[in-house]
N, CA, C and O atoms as a MOPAC input file, in Angstrom:
PM7 MOZYME 1SCF
protein

 N    -14.97500 1    76.26300 1    75.76500 1
 C    -13.69300 1    76.88500 1    75.58200 1
 C    -12.62200 1    75.80900 1    75.70100 1
 O    -12.60300 1    75.05600 1    76.67500 1
 N    -11.74700 1    75.73200 1    74.73300 1
 C    -10.64900 1    74.78100 1    74.75100 1
 C     -9.40300 1    75.45000 1    75.29900 1
 O     -9.20700 1    76.65200 1    75.11900 1
 N     -8.55900 1    74.67200 1    75.96800 1
 C     -7.31100 1    75.20900 1    76.50300 1
 C     -6.16200 1    74.30600 1    76.10200 1
 O     -6.31800 1    73.09000 1    75.99200 1
 N     -5.02400 1    74.90600 1    75.88800 1
 C     -3.79700 1    74.16600 1    75.61500 1
 C     -2.70000 1    74.81800 1    76.44600 1
 O     -2.79300 1    75.99300 1    76.79900 1
 N     -1.67500 1    74.05700 1    76.75100 1
 C     -0.56600 1    74.55700 1    77.53900 1
 C      0.72400 1    74.42600 1    76.74300 1
 O      0.92900 1    73.45400 1    76.01700 1
 N      1.57700 1    75.41000 1    76.89200 1
 C      2.91700 1    75.33800 1    76.34000 1
 C      3.83100 1    75.18600 1    77.54600 1
 O      4.10500 1    76.15800 1    78.25000 1
 N      4.30800 1    73.95500 1    77.78500 1
 C      5.11000 1    73.64600 1    78.96900 1
 C      6.51900 1    73.30100 1    78.51100 1
 O      6.72800 1    72.34200 1    77.76800 1
 N      7.49100 1    74.10500 1    78.96900 1
 C      8.88400 1    73.89100 1    78.56200 1
 C      9.78000 1    73.74900 1    79.77700 1
 O      9.60600 1    74.44000 1    80.78100 1
 N     10.74700 1    72.83500 1    79.67000 1
 C     11.76600 1    72.68300 1    80.69000 1
 C     12.68400 1    73.89800 1    80.59100 1
 O     13.26400 1    74.15100 1    79.53500 1
 N     12.82000 1    74.65000 1    81.67800 1
 C     13.60500 1    75.88200 1    81.64300 1
 C     15.08000 1    75.60400 1    81.36700 1
 O     15.72900 1    76.37000 1    80.65500 1
 N     15.61100 1    74.52800 1    81.91700 1
 C     17.03500 1    74.21700 1    81.75200 1
 C     17.37300 1    73.84000 1    80.30900 1
 O     18.38800 1    74.28400 1    79.77200 1
 N     16.52400 1    73.02300 1    79.68400 1
 C     16.81600 1    72.52700 1    78.32700 1
 C     16.13600 1    73.34700 1    77.23400 1
 O     16.57400 1    73.33300 1    76.08400 1
 N     15.06000 1    74.06600 1    77.59200 1
 C     14.28900 1    74.80500 1    76.60000 1
 C     13.37600 1    73.92300 1    75.77100 1
 O     12.70300 1    74.41200 1    74.86300 1
 N     13.34000 1    72.62200 1    76.06700 1
 C     12.50600 1    71.68600 1    75.30200 1
 C     11.12800 1    71.55900 1    75.92500 1
 O     10.94500 1    71.72300 1    77.13100 1
 N     10.16100 1    71.26000 1    75.06000 1
 C      8.79400 1    71.02800 1    75.53200 1
 C      8.73900 1    69.75200 1    76.35400 1
 O      9.44700 1    68.78400 1    76.07500 1
 N      7.88600 1    69.76500 1    77.37100 1
 C      7.69300 1    68.57400 1    78.19400 1
 C      6.99400 1    67.50300 1    77.35900 1
 O      6.11300 1    67.82900 1    76.56300 1
 N      7.37200 1    66.22400 1    77.52400 1
 C      6.69900 1    65.16400 1    76.75800 1
 C      5.25200 1    64.98500 1    77.21200 1
 O      4.95000 1    65.03800 1    78.40400 1
 N      4.36500 1    64.77300 1    76.23900 1
 C      2.94500 1    64.60900 1    76.52800 1
 C      2.59800 1    63.16500 1    76.87700 1
 O      3.26600 1    62.21900 1    76.45900 1
 N      1.53500 1    63.03500 1    77.65700 1
 C      0.92300 1    61.73600 1    77.90400 1
 C     -0.01600 1    61.45700 1    76.72700 1
 O     -0.24400 1    62.35200 1    75.91300 1
 N     -0.56500 1    60.24800 1    76.61100 1
 C     -1.56700 1    60.00900 1    75.55400 1
 C     -2.73900 1    60.98800 1    75.63000 1
 O     -3.24200 1    61.42000 1    74.59200 1
 N     -3.18300 1    61.34600 1    76.83600 1
 C     -4.25600 1    62.33700 1    76.97500 1
 C     -3.78900 1    63.68900 1    76.47600 1
 O     -4.54600 1    64.39900 1    75.81500 1
 N     -2.55200 1    64.05700 1    76.78300 1
 C     -2.00800 1    65.32800 1    76.31500 1
 C     -1.99800 1    65.44200 1    74.80800 1
 O     -2.18600 1    66.53200 1    74.26600 1
 N     -1.78300 1    64.33700 1    74.12600 1
 C     -1.77000 1    64.34100 1    72.65600 1
 C     -3.15000 1    64.63600 1    72.06600 1
 O     -3.25000 1    65.00400 1    70.89600 1
 N     -4.20500 1    64.48100 1    72.85200 1
 C     -5.55100 1    64.75600 1    72.33600 1
 C     -6.01300 1    66.17400 1    72.63600 1
 O     -7.01800 1    66.61700 1    72.07900 1
 N     -5.30000 1    66.90700 1    73.50900 1
 C     -5.75100 1    68.24300 1    73.87200 1
 C     -4.75500 1    69.34800 1    73.52600 1
 O     -5.15400 1    70.50600 1    73.39900 1
 N     -3.48800 1    69.02900 1    73.37100 1
 C     -2.45900 1    70.04400 1    73.15700 1
 C     -2.18100 1    70.22600 1    71.67900 1
 O     -1.39700 1    69.47700 1    71.09500 1
 N     -2.82600 1    71.23000 1    71.06100 1
 C     -2.67800 1    71.41500 1    69.62300 1
 C     -1.30000 1    71.92500 1    69.22800 1
 O     -1.02400 1    72.05000 1    68.03400 1
 N     -0.41100 1    72.22800 1    70.19700 1
 C      0.97700 1    72.58300 1    69.90300 1
 C      1.84100 1    71.33900 1    69.72000 1
 O      2.93700 1    71.41600 1    69.16400 1
 N      1.35600 1    70.21500 1    70.17900 1
 C      2.14300 1    68.98900 1    70.21500 1
 C      2.33700 1    68.35200 1    68.84300 1
 O      1.46400 1    68.41600 1    67.97800 1
 N      3.50800 1    67.73400 1    68.66800 1
 C      3.76400 1    66.97200 1    67.44300 1
 C      2.89500 1    65.71500 1    67.39400 1
 O      2.63200 1    65.18800 1    66.31300 1
 N      2.44800 1    65.22800 1    68.55900 1
 C      1.63300 1    64.00500 1    68.59800 1
 C      0.13600 1    64.31100 1    68.60300 1
 O     -0.66800 1    63.39700 1    68.78600 1
 N     -0.26300 1    65.58200 1    68.40700 1
 C     -1.66800 1    65.98000 1    68.49900 1
 C     -2.54800 1    65.18800 1    67.53600 1
 O     -2.24700 1    65.06500 1    66.34900 1
 N     -3.63200 1    64.66200 1    68.07200 1
 C     -4.68900 1    64.03900 1    67.28400 1
 C     -6.00900 1    64.57600 1    67.80200 1
 O     -6.29700 1    64.48600 1    68.99600 1
 N     -6.80600 1    65.13100 1    66.91300 1
 C     -8.06300 1    65.70800 1    67.32100 1
 C     -8.99300 1    64.62900 1    67.84900 1
 O     -9.09300 1    63.54400 1    67.27600 1
 N     -9.67500 1    64.93700 1    68.95200 1
 C    -10.66300 1    64.05500 1    69.56200 1
 C    -11.90000 1    64.89600 1    69.84300 1
 O    -11.77000 1    66.02700 1    70.31200 1
 N    -13.08700 1    64.38400 1    69.57500 1
 C    -14.29800 1    65.17100 1    69.83400 1
 C    -14.32600 1    65.69800 1    71.27000 1
 O    -13.94400 1    64.97900 1    72.19300 1
 N    -14.77400 1    66.95000 1    71.47400 1
 C    -14.75600 1    67.56600 1    72.80100 1
 C    -15.44400 1    66.77800 1    73.90400 1
 O    -15.03100 1    66.87900 1    75.05900 1
 N    -16.46000 1    66.00900 1    73.60300 1
 C    -17.16700 1    65.27500 1    74.64800 1
 C    -16.57600 1    63.89500 1    74.90700 1
 O    -17.11800 1    63.13300 1    75.70700 1
 N    -15.48500 1    63.56800 1    74.24700 1
 C    -14.86600 1    62.26500 1    74.42700 1
 C    -14.21200 1    62.16000 1    75.79900 1
 O    -13.55500 1    63.10000 1    76.24500 1
 N    -14.38800 1    61.02200 1    76.47300 1
 C    -13.73000 1    60.80500 1    77.75400 1
 C    -12.22200 1    60.66900 1    77.57500 1
 O    -11.47400 1    60.82800 1    78.54000 1
 N    -11.76600 1    60.38100 1    76.36900 1
 C    -10.34100 1    60.17600 1    76.11700 1
 C     -9.52400 1    61.43900 1    76.33600 1
 O     -8.34900 1    61.35500 1    76.69600 1
 N    -10.11200 1    62.59600 1    76.13100 1
 C     -9.31200 1    63.81100 1    76.24500 1
 C     -9.50100 1    64.56600 1    77.55300 1
 O     -8.75600 1    65.51200 1    77.80900 1
 N    -10.44500 1    64.19800 1    78.37600 1
 C    -10.59700 1    64.82700 1    79.67700 1
 C    -11.18400 1    66.22600 1    79.65600 1
 O    -11.19700 1    66.88600 1    80.69500 1
 N    -11.67500 1    66.71400 1    78.50700 1
 C    -12.26500 1    68.04800 1    78.46800 1
 C    -13.35900 1    68.15200 1    79.50800 1
 O    -14.20400 1    67.26500 1    79.62400 1
 N    -13.34200 1    69.21000 1    80.24700 1
 C    -14.40200 1    69.48700 1    81.19900 1
 C    -14.37300 1    68.65100 1    82.45800 1
 O    -15.24500 1    68.81400 1    83.31200 1
 N    -13.41000 1    67.76700 1    82.60800 1
 C    -13.38900 1    66.93000 1    83.79600 1
 C    -12.75900 1    67.61900 1    84.99600 1
 O    -13.04600 1    67.26000 1    86.13800 1
 N    -11.89800 1    68.61300 1    84.74900 1
 C    -11.22000 1    69.29800 1    85.83600 1
 C    -11.40800 1    70.79900 1    85.67500 1
 O    -11.22400 1    71.33200 1    84.58000 1
 N    -11.77000 1    71.48400 1    86.74700 1
 C    -11.92700 1    72.93600 1    86.64500 1
 C    -10.57700 1    73.61500 1    86.51200 1
 O     -9.54600 1    73.04100 1    86.86300 1
 N    -10.58700 1    74.83900 1    86.00200 1
 C     -9.35900 1    75.60500 1    85.88600 1
 C     -8.83600 1    76.01000 1    87.25300 1
 O     -9.58200 1    76.02400 1    88.23200 1
 N     -7.56800 1    76.33600 1    87.31600 1
 C     -6.93100 1    76.74300 1    88.55500 1
 C     -6.45900 1    78.17600 1    88.39200 1
 O     -5.78500 1    78.49800 1    87.41300 1
 N     -6.79800 1    79.03300 1    89.32800 1
 C     -6.34000 1    80.41500 1    89.29200 1
 C     -5.32200 1    80.60300 1    90.40100 1
 O     -5.61000 1    80.33900 1    91.56800 1
 N     -4.13400 1    81.05800 1    90.03800 1
 C     -3.08600 1    81.34400 1    91.01300 1
 C     -2.75900 1    82.82800 1    90.88200 1
 O     -2.33600 1    83.27900 1    89.81800 1
 N     -2.95100 1    83.58000 1    91.94600 1
 C     -2.67500 1    85.00900 1    91.93900 1
 C     -1.17500 1    85.24500 1    92.12800 1
 O     -0.46800 1    84.36800 1    92.62500 1
 N     -0.68400 1    86.43000 1    91.73200 1
 C      0.74000 1    86.72100 1    91.92300 1
 C      1.17300 1    86.48000 1    93.36600 1
 O      0.46700 1    86.83100 1    94.31100 1
 N      2.33400 1    85.88000 1    93.51300 1
 C      2.94200 1    85.55700 1    94.81300 1
 C      2.18100 1    84.49600 1    95.59600 1
 O      2.45700 1    84.29300 1    96.77900 1
 N      1.22500 1    83.81300 1    94.96200 1
 C      0.53900 1    82.70500 1    95.61800 1
 C      1.21200 1    81.39800 1    95.23400 1
 O      2.03000 1    81.35400 1    94.31500 1
 N      0.86400 1    80.34900 1    95.93500 1
 C      1.49900 1    79.05500 1    95.79600 1
 C      0.41000 1    77.99100 1    95.71300 1
 O     -0.60400 1    78.08000 1    96.40400 1
 N      0.62000 1    76.99500 1    94.87600 1
 C     -0.33000 1    75.89200 1    94.77700 1
 C      0.44500 1    74.59400 1    94.64600 1
 O      1.46800 1    74.54400 1    93.96300 1
 N     -0.03200 1    73.55400 1    95.29100 1
 C      0.60000 1    72.24300 1    95.16900 1
 C     -0.15700 1    71.35300 1    94.19200 1
 O      0.22800 1    70.20100 1    93.99500 1
 N     -1.22000 1    71.85600 1    93.57800 1
 C     -2.02300 1    71.06300 1    92.65800 1
 C     -1.32900 1    70.94700 1    91.30300 1
 O     -0.99200 1    71.95400 1    90.68000 1
 N     -1.12200 1    69.71800 1    90.85700 1
 C     -0.56200 1    69.47900 1    89.52400 1
 C     -1.46200 1    68.55100 1    88.72600 1
 O     -1.04200 1    68.01200 1    87.70300 1
 N     -2.70400 1    68.35700 1    89.18400 1
 C     -3.60700 1    67.40000 1    88.54400 1
 C     -3.73000 1    67.60300 1    87.03800 1
 O     -3.59100 1    66.64900 1    86.27200 1
 N     -3.98600 1    68.82000 1    86.61200 1
 C     -4.22000 1    69.08000 1    85.20300 1
 C     -2.96000 1    68.83100 1    84.38200 1
 O     -3.02500 1    68.15400 1    83.35600 1
 N     -1.82500 1    69.35800 1    84.80400 1
 C     -0.59400 1    69.15000 1    84.04200 1
 C     -0.12900 1    67.70400 1    84.09600 1
 O      0.42300 1    67.19900 1    83.11900 1
 N     -0.34400 1    67.02600 1    85.22800 1
 C      0.02700 1    65.61300 1    85.31800 1
 C     -0.76200 1    64.76600 1    84.32300 1
 O     -0.25200 1    63.76300 1    83.82500 1
 N     -1.98800 1    65.15700 1    84.03300 1
 C     -2.80400 1    64.40100 1    83.08100 1
 C     -2.28800 1    64.56800 1    81.65300 1
 O     -2.46600 1    63.67600 1    80.82300 1
 N     -1.65200 1    65.69900 1    81.36300 1
 C     -1.23900 1    66.01400 1    79.99500 1
 C      0.24400 1    65.83600 1    79.71800 1
 O      0.63800 1    65.63300 1    78.56900 1
 N      1.09200 1    65.91100 1    80.77900 1
 C      2.54400 1    65.88400 1    80.58200 1
 C      3.22600 1    64.91200 1    81.52900 1
 O      2.74500 1    64.65400 1    82.63200 1
 N      4.34800 1    64.37900 1    81.08200 1
 C      5.20500 1    63.55400 1    81.92200 1
 C      6.29300 1    64.47900 1    82.45900 1
 O      7.29500 1    64.73400 1    81.79000 1
 N      6.08200 1    64.97500 1    83.67100 1
 C      6.98200 1    65.96000 1    84.24500 1
 C      7.97300 1    65.30100 1    85.20200 1
 O      7.58000 1    64.69800 1    86.20000 1
 N      9.25900 1    65.42400 1    84.88400 1
 C     10.30300 1    64.92700 1    85.77600 1
 C     10.75400 1    66.09900 1    86.64800 1
 O     10.41000 1    67.24300 1    86.35200 1
 N     11.51900 1    65.84200 1    87.72100 1
 C     11.96500 1    66.94800 1    88.57300 1
 C     12.68000 1    68.03000 1    87.76900 1
 O     13.47300 1    67.73700 1    86.87400 1
 N     12.38500 1    69.28200 1    88.10200 1
 C     13.00000 1    70.41800 1    87.43500 1
 C     12.06300 1    71.60600 1    87.42700 1
 O     10.98100 1    71.56800 1    88.01300 1
 N     12.49600 1    72.67700 1    86.74500 1
 C     11.68400 1    73.89000 1    86.62100 1
 C     11.12900 1    73.97300 1    85.21000 1
 O     11.82000 1    73.68100 1    84.23400 1
 N      9.86600 1    74.37700 1    85.11900 1
 C      9.17000 1    74.47500 1    83.84500 1
 C      8.48400 1    75.82800 1    83.74000 1
 O      8.00400 1    76.37100 1    84.73500 1
 N      8.44200 1    76.36800 1    82.52600 1
 C      7.62300 1    77.54700 1    82.26300 1
 C      6.31400 1    77.04600 1    81.66000 1
 O      6.30300 1    76.11400 1    80.85500 1
 N      5.21900 1    77.67400 1    82.05700 1
 C      3.89700 1    77.26000 1    81.59700 1
 C      3.12700 1    78.47800 1    81.10800 1
 O      3.00900 1    79.47600 1    81.82000 1
 N      2.60100 1    78.38900 1    79.88400 1
 C      1.72400 1    79.40800 1    79.32400 1
 C      0.46500 1    78.68400 1    78.85000 1
 O      0.55400 1    77.65300 1    78.18400 1
 N     -0.69100 1    79.21600 1    79.18700 1
 C     -1.96000 1    78.62800 1    78.74800 1
 C     -2.50800 1    79.42200 1    77.58300 1
 O     -2.35700 1    80.64100 1    77.51500 1
 N     -3.14300 1    78.71700 1    76.67200 1
 C     -3.84300 1    79.34500 1    75.55100 1
 C     -5.28300 1    78.87000 1    75.61000 1
 O     -5.54400 1    77.66700 1    75.63700 1
 N     -6.21600 1    79.80600 1    75.63100 1
 C     -7.63500 1    79.49800 1    75.68600 1
 C     -8.28300 1    80.00100 1    74.40800 1
 O     -8.12900 1    81.16700 1    74.04600 1
 N     -8.99600 1    79.14000 1    73.73800 1
 C     -9.66300 1    79.52700 1    72.49400 1
 C    -11.15700 1    79.25500 1    72.62000 1
 O    -11.57700 1    78.22700 1    73.15000 1
 N    -11.94300 1    80.19500 1    72.12400 1
 C    -13.40100 1    80.06600 1    72.14400 1
 C    -13.93300 1    80.41800 1    70.76200 1
 O    -13.37200 1    81.26700 1    70.07000 1
 N    -15.00500 1    79.76900 1    70.36900 1
 C    -15.63000 1    80.06200 1    69.08600 1
 C    -16.38100 1    81.38100 1    69.17400 1
 O    -17.14000 1    81.60600 1    70.11700 1
 N    -16.17800 1    82.23000 1    68.21900 1
 C    -16.90000 1    83.49500 1    68.10400 1
 C    -17.59800 1    83.51300 1    66.74800 1
 O    -17.42800 1    82.59500 1    65.94600 1
 N    -18.37400 1    84.54400 1    66.49700 1
 C    -19.11600 1    84.63400 1    65.24200 1
 C    -18.21900 1    84.52200 1    64.01400 1
 O    -18.57000 1    83.83900 1    63.05200 1
 N    -17.06000 1    85.18800 1    64.03600 1
 C    -16.17400 1    85.19800 1    62.86800 1
 C    -15.15000 1    84.06100 1    62.89400 1
 O    -14.36400 1    83.92700 1    61.95600 1
 N    -15.14300 1    83.25800 1    63.92800 1
 C    -14.16400 1    82.17700 1    64.04600 1
 C    -13.57600 1    82.14200 1    65.44200 1
 O    -14.01300 1    82.88800 1    66.31900 1
 N    -12.57800 1    81.27400 1    65.66300 1
 C    -12.03600 1    81.15700 1    67.01800 1
 C    -11.27600 1    82.41000 1    67.43500 1
 O    -10.63900 1    83.07600 1    66.61900 1
 N    -11.36200 1    82.70800 1    68.71300 1
 C    -10.63300 1    83.81900 1    69.30500 1
 C     -9.81100 1    83.23000 1    70.44600 1
 O    -10.35500 1    82.54000 1    71.30700 1
 N     -8.49900 1    83.49700 1    70.46200 1
 C     -7.61900 1    82.88800 1    71.45300 1
 C     -6.99000 1    83.93800 1    72.36200 1
 O     -6.74700 1    85.07600 1    71.95800 1
 N     -6.73500 1    83.52600 1    73.59100 1
 C     -6.12600 1    84.37900 1    74.60000 1
 C     -4.95900 1    83.63600 1    75.22900 1
 O     -5.02400 1    82.42400 1    75.43600 1
 N     -3.89800 1    84.36000 1    75.53100 1
 C     -2.69000 1    83.78900 1    76.12800 1
 C     -2.60800 1    84.24400 1    77.58600 1
 O     -2.82100 1    85.41800 1    77.89100 1
 N     -2.29800 1    83.30300 1    78.48400 1
 C     -2.14900 1    83.64400 1    79.89500 1
 C     -0.75900 1    84.21100 1    80.16300 1
 O      0.10800 1    84.20200 1    79.28900 1
 N     -0.56500 1    84.69400 1    81.36100 1
 C      0.77300 1    85.06400 1    81.80600 1
 C      1.61800 1    83.80000 1    81.92700 1
 O      1.08400 1    82.71200 1    82.13900 1
 N      2.92500 1    83.94200 1    81.79300 1
 C      3.82900 1    82.80600 1    81.97300 1
 C      4.08100 1    82.61900 1    83.46700 1
 O      4.34600 1    83.57300 1    84.19700 1
 N      3.99000 1    81.36200 1    83.89800 1
 C      4.32900 1    81.04500 1    85.27900 1
 C      5.46500 1    80.03600 1    85.27000 1
 O      5.70400 1    79.36600 1    84.26600 1
 N      6.15400 1    79.93400 1    86.38000 1
 C      7.21200 1    78.94300 1    86.54400 1
 C      6.74900 1    77.95500 1    87.60400 1
 O      6.27800 1    78.34500 1    88.67200 1
 N      6.88700 1    76.67300 1    87.29500 1
 C      6.56500 1    75.64600 1    88.28000 1
 C      7.82800 1    74.84300 1    88.55200 1
 O      8.69100 1    74.71100 1    87.68400 1
 N      7.92800 1    74.31400 1    89.75400 1
 C      9.06300 1    73.47200 1    90.13000 1
 C      8.53200 1    72.11700 1    90.53800 1
 O      7.66600 1    72.01200 1    91.40700 1
 N      9.05200 1    71.08100 1    89.90900 1
 C      8.72900 1    69.70700 1    90.28600 1
 C      9.89600 1    69.21700 1    91.14000 1
 O     10.99900 1    69.04600 1    90.62300 1
 N      9.67500 1    68.98400 1    92.45100 1
 C     10.78200 1    68.58800 1    93.30500 1
 C     11.15800 1    67.11700 1    93.08200 1
 O     10.35100 1    66.33200 1    92.58400 1
 N     12.38800 1    66.75600 1    93.45400 1
 C     12.76800 1    65.35000 1    93.36700 1
 C     11.88900 1    64.50100 1    94.30300 1
 O     11.40600 1    64.98900 1    95.32500 1
 N     11.69600 1    63.25100 1    93.94400 1
 C     10.90400 1    62.33900 1    94.76700 1
 C     11.67700 1    62.04000 1    96.04900 1
 O     12.85900 1    61.69800 1    96.00800 1
 N     11.00100 1    62.17100 1    97.17400 1
 C     11.63500 1    61.85800 1    98.45200 1
 C     11.10900 1    60.53100 1    98.97800 1
 O      9.95800 1    60.16100 1    98.74400 1
 N     11.96500 1    59.83200 1    99.68300 1
 C     11.55600 1    58.52500 1   100.21900 1
 C     11.36600 1    58.59800 1   101.70700 1
 O     11.02200 1    57.59700 1   102.33600 1

């Protein structure tokens, strides 16, 4: 199953800039380049999915950090998961969540 994220800065409404790895996995991206699923370049399968229940909190940003260059601010995140079925790919959209990247403290 492949996953892509639609990550937008809430203040500007613009998509978050992708990292080179993000360009190989995010089919919404202008920089998208297809990479075979088993390639180490795209990180497929290297990190398990994260489930956050309503009103729960997580400090893990590993997956998004690998795909996006996130500066401090608030972002909306929607995941799209696609799987191959008999008649072709079938895709599912997650709920939208809001994440906050705090300013770096010294």
